[in-house]
N, C-alpha and C positions, 0 to 999 in steps of 0.2 A: 589542404582541407582532410579532417577526421570524420571518418563517418561512423554514426552513431544511429542502432537499432532501437528502436520501441517496440517492444512485444507485449502486446497488449497496450490497445490505444483507446480505452474506455477512459473514464474522466481524469483518473491520476496520469493515467499514459501521455493522455491528450495535452494535461499540462507542461509535461516535460518534453513533449514532442514539439507543441507551438513554441515555448522559447527557447529552446536549446536552437529551434528552425532560425531563431533571429540573428543569429551570430555569423557573421562573413566566413568563419574558418571551421563550419560543421556543417557537415549534409547529413540529413537525418531523413532516415529511412521507418515508417511505420508499419508494422505487421499487426494484422486486426481479421477476424473472421467476417465480422458483419459487414456486407458487401456495399449495404447502402451508406456505411458512415466511410469507407474506402473511396466511393465511387465521389461522395460529396467534398472528400478533403483532397481527392487527384483534380476534379474539376474546378473547386472556389476555393482552395486553401482550408486552414483549419482555425477557427477563430474561437477565444475567450471571451466572454463575457460576466461580468460582476465585479470580484474583487482585483480584477485587473483586466484590461481591454489589450486582447494583441490578435493580429491575425497575420497566420505565415503560411507559407508556402513550403509544403516537404512531398517524400512521394510516399505513397500508401501504397500496400497490397494485400490481398487476401488468399494468393495465392504464395506459399512461402517459398517456392522453386525460385521465385523473380528476385528475391534478396541477393545483393551482391556481396561479398565478404566484409563484414565490418570491424572496427577497431574496438568498440564498444557497444554494449547495450544493457539496456535497463529494462527489464522485467517488472511488469504491472497489472498481468492477468490477476484474475482471481485465483486465491491460493490452490484451489482442487484444479484448476487446468492448467497449472504449470508444466507439469510432467508433460503433457499431450504439446503444448505450446513450444517448449523447449525443446523437444524430440524431432518437430518441424523445422527450426530456424537452426539447427545444431550446425548444419554446413555453414552458415552466415558467418558463425561465432567461433568456431572453431578455434581462431587464432586471436581471439579477443578477451577482453576484461570485462564482466558481465555482472549488474548489480540485480540485488532485487529489493523494490520498493513496494512488496506485496503487505498485505496484513499478515498479523500474526506470528508463529515461529515453526521452525523447519524448514523453511522456504529456502535456505541457503543448502541444507542438502540435496534437495533436488535438484537446484540448478547445478551443484558438484557432479550430478551423476551423468551432465550431457556437455560440458566444457570445463576444462583444467584451472582458471583464474577466475576466483567468484569474490566478489565485493559486497559485504555484508552492509545493508542498508534500511533505514525506516524513513520515514518522509510524512509530515503531519498536514502539507495541502491536501485541501478535498474540492469536490464539487460534483455535478452530477450532468450527462449528456441530456441536451435539450431535444434535439433533432440531430440528424446526421449531419457532421461537420460542424456543430455547433455543441459548446461546453460552457455550462455555469460553471465560475470558479468562484465557490462560496467560501472556502477557509484559506489564509494565508500560512505560511509558516516554514518550519527550517525543515530540512534533511540532513542526516549524520551518514558517511560512508566510512568504512573501514576494511580492512583485509580480513576474510574470513578465513580464519584460523588453519583448518585441515587443509583447504586447497584455495591459497590466497593468490590474488593478485598482486601487482608489485605496488608498495607505497606511492610510487612515480604514477604510475596508473590512476591509481586513488585519488592523487589529487590534482592531476589531469582533469577528470572526471568532475570532482567536486567545484572546480574553478569554472569549468565552462556549465555547469547549472547555475552557478552563483553569477556569471557575467550575462546570462541569458535570462535572469530573473526569479531563480528559483535558489535562495540562500542555502550554501550546502556546506559542510563542515568535512573537512578529513581527519579523520583521529586514529590512534592505536586500535580502541577496543569501542566498539559501535553495541555492545550489548546493553549498555547500562540506558541508552536513548532506545534501542528496540522493545526494551522490556517494560521502560513507561509509556511506550505506545501500547504494547500489547495489553497490558496492564488497562491503560485509559479505554481502548477499544473495547474489552472484555467486560471490563466495568457498567460499560454505558451502551453499546451498540445494540445488545440483545434486549436489553430494555425498552429502547426505543422500539425495536423489532414488536415484541410480544405486546406493546403498549397503544404503539401508533403515533408516539409522542415525538416532538422533535427535542434536539437536547436540553434546550432551557426548559422546556415545558415536566421534562423527565427530573431537573433537579429541583424545581418549585415544589413538587411533593415530597413533605419531609418521610412518609413511607419510602417511597421510590428511591430519594437519596440516601437514605441508611441502609438500603439495598446494595446500592452502587460501593456506598463505604465498605459494607462486608464485604465485597468481591474483590475491591482494591485490596483488603486487608490479604487477604488469600493470594493474591497474586506476589505482593510484596514479600510474602513469609517465603513462596517457591522462588523467587530470585532473590533471596538472601542465603537459601540454601545453596544456590550455587556460586556464593560467593561474589555475587551481582550487587554492587551497591549503585543505586539510581541516580542519574542525573539532575532530576528534579520530582518532586513531588505529585504524582500523578491525581491525586485530591486537587492539589491548588489547580492545577491544569483544567482539571474537570470544572472546578466553579469560574477560572477565567472566561471556559469556552462558552460558558451559559448567559455571559454578559450580552446585552442587547446588541452591541455594535461587533460582535465574535462570531458566534456558532448557536446563537438562543433559538434560531429557525433553522436552522440545518436538519435533514434528515438524514440519519447515519445511513449508512450502506448498507446495512444489512435489512433495516427498514425497508430500504427501495428496494433489495432482493425480495423480502416479501412480499411486498406491495405487488410485485411482478411476480410473483411465484415462483421464481428461481433459486435453486438450493444456494444457502449461505457460507460462511467461511468459519461455522460455527468449530468446526474440530480442528481448527490452525489457532482458534484464540481461548475461547476457554476451555473447549476439548484440548487444546494445546498445553494450556498450563495444568488442568488436571492431569494430563499425559505426565508431564515434568513433576506433580506432585507425587503421583504413585510411582514413580522411580527413586525419588528422592525419601521418601517417607512423610511427605507433607501431606495434610489433609485437607480437600477442597470440598466440602459438598457442597457448596453455593453453586460452585463451577460446574460442578457435576449435572446437579437441578436444572441450572440454566441451560446447560448441552442437552438435557432430556427435554426441556420443553420447547426448544426451538426443531429438534429434531420432531417432535410430535406435533408440531405445527407444521414442517415441511410433509411429512407422511399423510396430514390429512388433504392434501393437494392429489394424491395418489390414490 
């Protein structure tokens, strides 16, 4: 029996936790600060509804000291919460291989400050927490894992985790370099999430407006230029992915996570999305005026709450 710890059992973390918990050879533990969510999972299990129907039993704690040693970790917190979360659970993952499935860039560097073997990951499934213990699965999609170059997990570990996720219902690919998939998603999210957040529109409704769709394309172009300056060849065109997701049977009605955060008046991941692209752009001499502008606007919205 292999023990896997899900760090951050929000929507995406719950998708991995519930699906992995259906496997006979995997023991899943989840760590989340929401005591109501943890209590519901402990009492009634974790239920997914929507794009997939899953009801699984697993262990969940809000006190990190209760976590046992784990062979693997999957970190699915908001990017800005990862450092504190990893500091809390580092004892349980000291000898484990730990993957990031967080949005944005720079997350693997955060993991490497706390654990020795890191897996670079990116995932496309999405959903939202409906109530404690229940998550609506809005969007299915693939996940990609690879060793994080400066502090890598072994290829055997990457392949085992990818296989387990796939067997559990989360299709996952083990590759040599996860940056092409990671930057495709970063560009996708940075081009669409903040536009939804600023306008209150779902993904499909953003894409219906020619003026907003043109802004999305401008952000995509800047992101592609920053990726190219790093020698990264994207594994697919973000523009095609954006249009595919806008279809009625895909993610037309999906509220981006940034819109969900703004509606709840929670801090967003803007520093790791548009801010991250702009930060890489500055270091590489690539101008990113649209990403700088979007970052400033979202930070202005956040400031208005205080």
